[in-house]
N, C-alpha and C positions, 0 to 999 in steps of 0.2 A: 439431600432434601434441599427444597428450595421455597423462597417465601416471596409471595406477591405484596407489596406495599402501596397502599392508595395514598396519592400525593394530595397533600392540603395547599389549594393555591386559589388565586381571584384570577386567573387565566394571563397574569403578567407576572407575580412572583410567586416563590412557593414562601408558606407559611411554617415558621420555625418547628412547629409540630411534625412536619415532616421529617427533617433531620434528626428529631429525638425517636421518632418511630423507627427508623432505619436504624438506631442505636438499639431499639428493643429487637428488632429482627437478627441483628448481629449476634446477640446473647441466644437468641432460638438456634442459631446456626444454619449453615447450609449457603446457598447463592440466593442473592437478592437483587429482585428486579423491581422496577419502580413504575407504576402505572400513571401518567397523567392524562386525563381525560378533560377535555375542556373546549374551547372554542377561541379559537387564534391564539393557542397555549403555546407556542413554539419554544417562548422566553422561558416560561416555568419549565418545560422539558429540559432546555440547556441547563439551567440551573439544576435540576434534579440528578443530570448527567454528571456533575461535578462533587455529588455526595460521596464521601470515602465510603469503601464497600461495596457499592452498586455495581452490579455486573451489568445492567444495560437497562435502559428506560424505553418503556413502551409507552408513544405518544399517539393517542387517540383523538382526532378532531370529528366534532360535531355541534350543532347547534344547541341540541337535546343535553349537554353535559355542560353548558354554559354557567348553568347553576346547581351542577351535580345532584340533580334529582335522583333520589334512589332507586326507581322503577328503569331508568335509562342504565344507571351504572351496575346495577343488577343484571342487566340484560347482558351487558358486557362481561363482568366479573366471572359469573359461573360458567360460560363454556370454557373461560381461560383455566379455572380451577383444576382440570385434568391433568395439568402440567406441574401444579404446585401442593405441598403440603400443608402450608399457612398461607392465610389473607391476614395481613395486620393494616390496621387503620388508626388514625389520631383518634382520641377520644373527646372529639370537637363534636360541634353541631351536625358537622357533615357525616363523619365518621358514625357518630351515635344513631342518625337515619339510616344510613346504607348499611351499615354490617348487619343488624337483625334481619333485613330482608336476604342478604345473602346466606347469612346462616339457616335460616328458615329453606331457602332453595335447595342447600346442600343437604338438609335434614341433619344437622350438627347442633350442639350446644354452644352458643357464643360464649366466649370469656371476657367480661368486660373491665377496663379499667385498671389493668394489669400494673404494677408498680415494678415487679423482678421476675425474671425468666431464670428459672433454676435449672430446669432441662426443656427437650422439644416436647414434653408433654405435662409440665409442671410449673404454674405461675402462682405468684402471690397476687393479690388484691384486697384493698381494704374494705372492709364492712363497720356497720354501726358509727356511721358518719367520721370513720377513720379512728375509731377508738379500739379495733381489732383488726389484724391482718388475718386475712384467709388463706390457706394454701388449695389451689384447685389441681387435681391431676386429670386430665383428660384421657380417654381412651377413643375419642373421634379418630379417625383417618384423616379427617380435614380440619384445621384448626382454623376458627375464625376468632380474631383478636383485637381488642381495641385498646389502645395504650395511654395512659396516662401519661403525660409529656412531662410534669414538673418532677418525673420520679428517674430521669432518663438525661444524660447530658448528649446534647446535640452532636452527631459527627461532623468534623470537618468539611469544607469544602475543598478538597485537594482531589478527589476522583476525577477520572476521563471515561466515565461508561460509553457505549456506543448508544445511539437514540435509534430507536427502530419506529417505524409507524405502522397501525394495525388499523383496520375496517372498522366502522363504526357498525353496532348492530340496526338491523333496519326497524323502522317505528312504523306506527305511532306507537308512544306509549301511554299507560294509564294515567298518568300525570302531567299536567304541562306546565310550564312557568307563565304565570300572570302579572306579578308585579312584586316589588319590594319597596319598603321604605328604611333607609340607611340615616344615621344620625352621623354626618361627617364630624370629624376633630382633627385638629394638629396634632393634638398629644397622643402618646404612645398607645397601641392597642393593647387592652388590659389583661390579655392572658398572656402575652409574650413581653411584656412591660418590665424593665429593669429594676423600674421604682414604681410603687403605687402609694396613693393616699387614700384611704377610705374613710367615708362618715357614716356614723349611724343615728339612730332616733334622738339622740339628745341634740342634734342641730335644731331640731323641734320645726323647720320649714324649709320649703325649697330655697326660698330666697336666701335664709341662713347656711344652708349648705353650698349656693353658690356663691355666697360671700366670704366663705372660711375654709371652704377645701379648695376652690378651684385656683385661687392665687397661689396657694403652696404649691400644689400639684405643678403648674406653670413654672415657679422657681425651681422647682426640681427636676424638669423635664420629665414628670411622673405621668402614669395611668391614673386615670381617676376609679375608685370601686366605692359600694357600698354596703351596708348590711341588709339583710331582707326587710328588716323592719323599716328601714330607712325608705326600700325600693315600696313598699306596701303602702306606706303612708304619702307616697307622691313626691319625694325629697329629690328622688332621682330616677332615671330610667331604667328600664328591666336589665339592659345590657350593661349597667354598672353593677350589677348584684354578685358579691363573692360569696361562695359557701356551697355547701350540699346540693342547694337546687338551684344554684349560680354556676360560675366560673370558678375554677380551681388555679390558683395562683401561686407560685414561688419564686418572688422575685429577690432580687439582693436585700432591697429595704422595703418594708411595709410598714405603713403609718396607721395605725387604727385611731380614730378620733371619735370620741364618744360613742364607742362599741361596746357593749358591756363584754361580748365573748359567748354568745350562745355556742353550743356544741357545734351546730349546724354550720355555723359561721368559721370557726375554728378548722373545720373538715376542709376548707376550701383556701386557707391561708397559713397554716401552721408549718408547713414546711419551708417558708421564707427565711431566708440566710438569717436577716435582722430584723426583729420585730419591735416596734416602737408603739406605746399605747400612752394615749392622754384620755384621762378619766376622772372624774372628781369622786367616784365610788371607789377606795382603796381597796374594796372586797370585790371587785369585779374579776369574774373569772378570764378574762382577757390578760391579765397581768401574772397569771400563772405560766404563762408561756411566754411572755414579754421579755426582751434581751435590755430594755429600757422602759422604765415605767415613770409615768409625771402624773402625778395625782394634782388635780386642781381644775380651775374651771376654763374648760378649753374656748370660750370665748374672750379669754385673757391671753391664755398661753399660744395658742395657733397664731392671731397677729404678732404677737412678739416673736415669733419664731420666725415666720414668713418676713419680716423686717430685717432680720440679721442675716437672710440667705443672701 
């Protein structure tokens, strides 16, 4: 058997999700090749070659791959799948965009956001906002799988795989990149941060969100998250959202401030190693999964906590 893993990268460095997807591919079994498709992405290809368990890295250069457009990646991957039994991609924005198109072209059913590989045809994935685990057995000859990174331990960078170059498919493609607006921050990226501080609707305004959440996050060197209620109210940008319809995180420390703990939010953070909840409602659902619970006024507790760090 052989698995093709799609590398998640920014053309300079690998995203940690790639190493976790390789770990899932190891559980699947067989040889593992990593595809690094990008523009001026040699550094990312070299980093992928160091991942433990990788047989080889396939490096494809092309301007069309600079932003991993699904149409371009699909045109590259589908012909390659004649030599592979499975295609694995991280369950990131890129992976979720690319994998369905590849599955459709291969005429197979995609298996989404797996959290465990039982054997080469059987997988586990969460359903009902993580309240149940579904066991999926696929009879498809080719498997197209997205991997929830929080469920797998990243492989070490102790490998020495070869790097091979391959030709990019001829364009033009149906979609072209126009522009993007990125929010730049010195804080860790939310999905891969080891510590996360999240705020909820109880903060009451964007000003108070910034006043209370950001200083604590900066003291801890943490990523910043928010509940959907806080995002919908305009207290925080969309890319801060943690939960079923946002980002799934599993940091070593997750501090939930003014978050009641709706089931959709818990689905995105309940695998965190240590959960600290601050809420004035002692009946808040967040306390059911919290390791440490602080019942009280966040506007008093958070400044005191920040000042002691």
